[in-house]
C-alpha positions in Angstrom: 53.1 -301.1 -0.3 53.5 -297.6 1.1 56.0 -296.4 3.7 55.4 -293.4 5.9 57.3 -292.0 8.9 56.1 -292.1 12.4 54.7 -288.6 13.3 54.8 -288.8 17.1 51.1 -288.1 17.4 48.8 -289.9 19.9 47.3 -291.9 17.1 50.7 -293.1 15.8 51.9 -294.1 19.3 48.7 -296.1 19.7 49.1 -297.7 16.3 52.7 -298.6 17.1 51.7 -300.3 20.3 48.9 -302.2 18.5 51.1 -303.5 15.8 54.0 -304.4 18.2 51.7 -306.3 20.5 50.0 -308.1 17.6 53.3 -309.3 16.1 55.0 -310.0 19.5 52.1 -311.0 21.9 54.6 -312.6 24.3 56.5 -309.4 24.5 53.8 -306.7 25.0 54.8 -303.1 25.2 52.9 -300.1 26.4 52.2 -296.6 25.1 53.9 -295.3 28.3 57.1 -297.3 27.5 57.4 -296.0 23.9 56.8 -292.4 25.0 59.4 -292.7 27.8 62.0 -294.2 25.4 61.6 -291.3 23.0 61.6 -288.7 25.8 65.0 -290.0 27.1 66.9 -290.1 23.8 70.4 -288.8 24.4 72.2 -286.1 22.4 73.3 -287.3 19.0 71.3 -290.5 19.3 69.4 -291.6 16.1 65.9 -293.0 16.4 63.5 -293.3 13.5 60.3 -295.4 12.9 58.3 -296.0 9.8 54.9 -297.7 9.2 54.3 -300.1 6.4 50.9 -299.7 4.7 49.2 -302.1 2.4 45.7 -301.5 0.9 45.5 -298.3 2.9 46.0 -300.1 6.3 49.1 -300.2 8.5 50.3 -303.8 8.5 53.8 -303.4 10.0 56.7 -301.1 10.9 60.5 -300.9 10.8 62.8 -298.8 13.0 66.4 -298.1 13.5 68.2 -296.4 16.4 71.4 -295.9 18.2 71.8 -299.0 20.4 70.6 -298.0 23.9 72.7 -300.6 25.6 76.5 -300.9 24.9 76.5 -298.5 21.9 79.4 -298.8 19.6 80.4 -296.1 17.1 79.2 -297.0 13.6 76.4 -299.3 14.8 72.7 -298.9 14.4 70.1 -301.3 15.9 67.2 -302.3 13.6 63.9 -303.9 14.2 60.8 -304.7 12.1 57.5 -306.6 12.2 54.6 -307.5 9.9 51.1 -308.7 10.8 50.3 -312.3 10.1 49.3 -312.7 6.5 51.6 -309.9 5.2 54.9 -311.8 5.6 55.3 -311.6 1.8 56.1 -307.9 2.2 59.3 -308.7 4.2 61.8 -308.2 1.3 60.2 -304.9 0.2 60.2 -303.7 3.8 63.9 -304.6 4.2 64.7 -302.8 1.0 62.9 -299.7 2.4 64.8 -300.0 5.7 68.1 -300.2 3.9 67.3 -297.0 1.9 66.3 -295.1 5.0 69.4 -296.2 7.0 71.9 -295.5 4.2 72.2 -291.7 4.8 73.5 -292.5 8.4 76.3 -294.6 6.9 76.4 -297.3 9.5 79.3 -299.7 9.5 77.3 -302.5 11.2 73.6 -303.2 11.7 72.6 -305.1 14.9 69.3 -306.5 16.1 67.9 -308.3 19.1 65.8 -311.3 18.1 64.6 -314.5 19.7 65.6 -317.8 18.1 62.0 -318.8 17.7 60.9 -315.7 15.9 60.5 -315.8 12.1 62.8 -312.7 11.9 65.7 -314.9 13.1 65.8 -316.9 9.8 65.3 -313.7 7.8 68.2 -311.9 9.4 70.5 -315.0 8.9 69.5 -315.1 5.2 70.5 -311.4 4.9 74.0 -311.8 6.3 73.5 -311.3 10.0 75.5 -313.5 12.3 75.0 -314.4 16.0 77.2 -312.0 18.0 76.0 -312.6 21.5 73.3 -314.6 23.3 71.2 -313.5 26.3 68.8 -315.5 28.4 65.5 -314.1 29.7 65.0 -314.2 33.5 61.4 -314.1 34.5 59.4 -314.8 37.7 55.9 -316.3 37.6 54.2 -314.3 40.3 51.2 -316.5 40.3 53.3 -319.6 41.3 56.0 -317.9 43.3 56.2 -319.2 46.8 57.3 -316.5 49.2 57.4 -318.8 52.2 61.1 -319.7 52.1 62.0 -316.0 52.1 60.0 -315.3 55.3 62.6 -317.0 57.5 64.5 -314.9 60.0 67.8 -313.4 58.7 70.8 -312.4 60.7 71.1 -308.8 61.5 71.4 -306.4 59.7 70.1 -308.4 56.7 66.4 -308.2 55.7 64.3 -308.9 52.6 62.2 -306.1 51.3 60.9 -304.4 48.1 61.8 -301.2 46.3 58.7 -299.8 47.8 60.4 -300.0 51.2 63.1 -297.6 50.1 63.0 -293.8 49.8 63.7 -293.8 46.1 63.2 -290.1 45.9 66.4 -289.7 47.9 69.5 -289.3 45.7 71.6 -291.1 48.3 69.3 -294.1 48.0 69.3 -293.9 44.2 73.1 -293.8 44.1 73.4 -296.9 46.4 70.8 -298.7 44.2 72.7 -297.6 41.0 76.0 -299.0 42.5 74.3 -302.3 43.0 72.8 -302.5 39.5 76.1 -301.4 38.0 78.0 -304.1 39.8 75.5 -306.8 38.8 75.6 -305.7 35.1 79.4 -305.8 35.0 79.2 -309.4 36.2 76.9 -310.5 33.3 78.8 -312.6 30.7 78.7 -310.8 27.3 80.5 -310.6 24.0 81.9 -307.2 25.1 82.1 -305.7 28.5 78.9 -304.1 29.6 79.0 -300.3 29.4 77.0 -299.0 32.4 75.2 -295.7 31.8 76.5 -292.8 33.8 74.4 -292.2 37.0 72.7 -289.1 35.5 71.6 -291.0 32.4 70.4 -294.0 34.5 68.6 -291.7 36.8 66.7 -290.1 33.9 65.9 -293.3 32.1 65.1 -295.5 35.1 64.2 -293.5 38.1 62.0 -291.0 36.1 60.1 -293.8 34.4 56.6 -294.0 35.9 56.7 -297.7 35.4 59.7 -298.1 37.7 59.3 -300.9 40.2 56.1 -302.2 38.6 55.7 -305.8 37.4 56.6 -306.1 33.7 58.4 -302.8 33.4 
């Protein structure tokens, strides 16, 4: 097994997307999303990715980063994945990840993992404990019935889409941000949700070319 760092080239971004989507086909990511994540890294934030090669081919990756949501001093978020048929490299991969993380001297490692992923059992076997639980909220656009929402509403209420708003206006952005911040603070969590400052939210959300598109 060989470990090499991600070099931020077009080829490595494409490889990262291919590996991620092969390991997590029900959570597909895009080249655009990975590039935007790297481009909006904040000052002092850690973010490193490594590829796992076997027989001269990339068969997986691991990464660690400053948690993007609710960061806590001393914490690093970790993730990893291996293509089917290469699960036997998991222990060696984890050892490599621990060596690369060590110079940053984290007090706690955190990860986001679904209960039905093989990684869940692996993390539990390596000392991780459940700290918080989140539930996915999705909308099946092919089965969604818009009819109930077409009924008349009392003035001044109306139902629209983000496309109806002038999202280039900072005044509109600030109103939208206030709504998102209020909703996030109302989400039950193990620790109070720390909402990004407006300027950070503006850069990471409003400047994202995927903003407002399905699946972003």
